[in-house]
C-alpha positions as CSV (number, residue, x, y, z in Angstrom):
1,X,-19.4,93.6,39.8
2,X,-16.8,91.2,41.4
3,X,-17.6,88.2,43.4
4,X,-14.2,86.6,44.6
5,X,-16.1,84.1,46.8
6,X,-17.8,82.5,43.8
7,X,-16.4,79.1,42.6
8,X,-17.9,77.0,39.9
9,X,-17.6,73.8,38.1
10,X,-19.4,73.6,34.6
11,X,-19.5,70.4,32.7
12,X,-20.9,69.8,29.3
13,X,-20.7,66.6,27.3
14,X,-22.4,66.3,23.9
15,X,-20.0,64.1,22.0
16,X,-19.4,61.0,24.1
17,X,-16.9,58.4,23.6
18,X,-19.2,55.4,23.7
19,X,-22.7,56.7,24.3
20,X,-25.1,58.3,21.8
21,X,-24.3,62.0,21.3
22,X,-26.5,65.1,22.2
23,X,-27.1,68.5,20.2
24,X,-24.6,71.2,20.2
25,X,-26.8,73.0,22.5
26,X,-25.4,71.0,25.4
27,X,-22.1,72.4,25.0
28,X,-23.6,76.1,24.3
29,X,-25.5,75.9,27.6
30,X,-22.2,74.9,29.6
31,X,-20.2,77.5,28.0
32,X,-22.9,80.3,28.3
33,X,-23.3,79.4,32.1
34,X,-19.7,79.8,32.6
35,X,-19.6,83.2,30.6
36,X,-22.6,84.3,32.9
37,X,-20.8,83.6,36.0
38,X,-17.7,85.2,35.0
39,X,-19.4,88.3,33.6
40,X,-18.9,91.4,35.8
41,X,-22.3,92.5,34.6
42,X,-24.0,89.5,36.3
43,X,-22.1,87.4,38.6
44,X,-18.5,88.4,38.7
45,X,-16.7,85.1,39.7
46,X,-13.1,85.3,38.9
47,X,-11.9,83.3,35.8
48,X,-9.5,81.2,38.0
49,X,-12.5,80.1,40.0
50,X,-14.5,78.8,37.2
51,X,-13.5,75.4,36.0
52,X,-15.1,74.3,32.6
53,X,-15.0,70.5,31.4
54,X,-16.3,69.9,27.9
55,X,-16.5,66.6,26.0
56,X,-13.5,64.6,26.3
57,X,-12.0,66.7,29.2
58,X,-15.2,65.5,31.1
59,X,-14.0,62.1,32.1
60,X,-14.8,60.4,35.4
61,X,-11.4,61.1,36.8
62,X,-11.4,64.7,35.7
63,X,-14.8,65.5,37.2
64,X,-13.7,63.8,40.2
65,X,-10.5,65.7,40.5
66,X,-12.4,69.0,39.9
67,X,-15.0,68.4,42.5
68,X,-12.3,67.8,44.9
69,X,-10.4,70.9,44.1
70,X,-13.6,72.8,44.5
71,X,-14.3,71.4,47.9
72,X,-10.8,72.3,48.8
73,X,-10.9,75.8,47.9
74,X,-14.5,76.6,48.9
75,X,-15.0,78.7,52.0
76,X,-17.7,79.0,54.5
77,X,-18.8,82.6,53.2
78,X,-18.5,81.7,49.5
79,X,-20.8,80.3,47.0
80,X,-20.3,77.0,45.0
81,X,-22.0,76.4,41.6
82,X,-22.0,73.3,39.8
83,X,-23.7,72.8,36.5
84,X,-23.7,69.6,34.5
85,X,-25.3,69.5,30.7
86,X,-25.2,65.8,29.2
87,X,-26.7,62.3,29.7
88,X,-28.1,61.3,33.1
89,X,-28.9,57.8,34.2
90,X,-31.3,55.9,36.5
91,X,-29.8,53.0,38.4
92,X,-31.7,50.4,39.9
93,X,-35.3,50.4,40.5
94,X,-37.8,51.1,43.3
95,X,-37.1,52.5,46.4
96,X,-33.2,51.7,46.1
97,X,-33.0,53.5,42.5
98,X,-30.6,56.4,42.2
99,X,-29.6,58.7,39.4
100,X,-26.2,59.6,38.1
101,X,-24.5,62.0,35.8
102,X,-22.9,60.3,32.8
103,X,-19.4,61.3,32.1
104,X,-17.7,61.3,28.7
105,X,-15.9,58.1,29.1
106,X,-19.0,56.3,30.5
107,X,-19.4,52.6,29.4
108,X,-22.1,51.8,27.0
109,X,-23.0,48.5,28.6
110,X,-26.8,47.6,28.3
111,X,-29.0,47.5,31.2
112,X,-28.9,43.9,31.2
113,X,-25.0,43.7,31.2
114,X,-25.0,46.2,34.3
115,X,-27.6,44.0,36.1
116,X,-25.8,40.7,35.5
117,X,-22.3,42.4,36.8
118,X,-24.1,43.6,40.0
119,X,-24.2,40.9,42.8
120,X,-27.7,39.3,43.0
121,X,-30.0,40.1,46.0
122,X,-32.6,37.8,47.3
123,X,-36.0,39.0,46.0
124,X,-38.0,41.5,48.4
125,X,-41.2,40.7,50.0
126,X,-44.2,42.7,48.5
127,X,-45.3,45.4,50.8
128,X,-47.9,44.6,53.3
129,X,-51.4,45.7,52.6
130,X,-53.0,48.4,54.7
131,X,-56.4,47.7,56.0
132,X,-58.8,50.8,56.0
């Protein structure tokens, strides 16, 4: 099987620069996913259409470039797969919280350091209570 319209970005980070490491299974998952996508027995993505970034190649700059390249080459009739295996982070709290993937070169600042680096916002009013 061959699927020329398939494109993928596969990222695996186990050995971070400044953040606690993860088991080798993290890299194995990323590499196995890439091989499955490229296998003619399964997905048939052309090798040139599958970008794999592992460990120190998975910097924020490299990930952004790979995503831009992926967006530039994707077509309306194609398929794009993005796989990430590594640390994730929750940023903020409450309704304004969001999640992020953690690149190899992420800072190891503590939560308190991140909070103090952000501009402060006035406290929110508590939600109004509903009456039944």
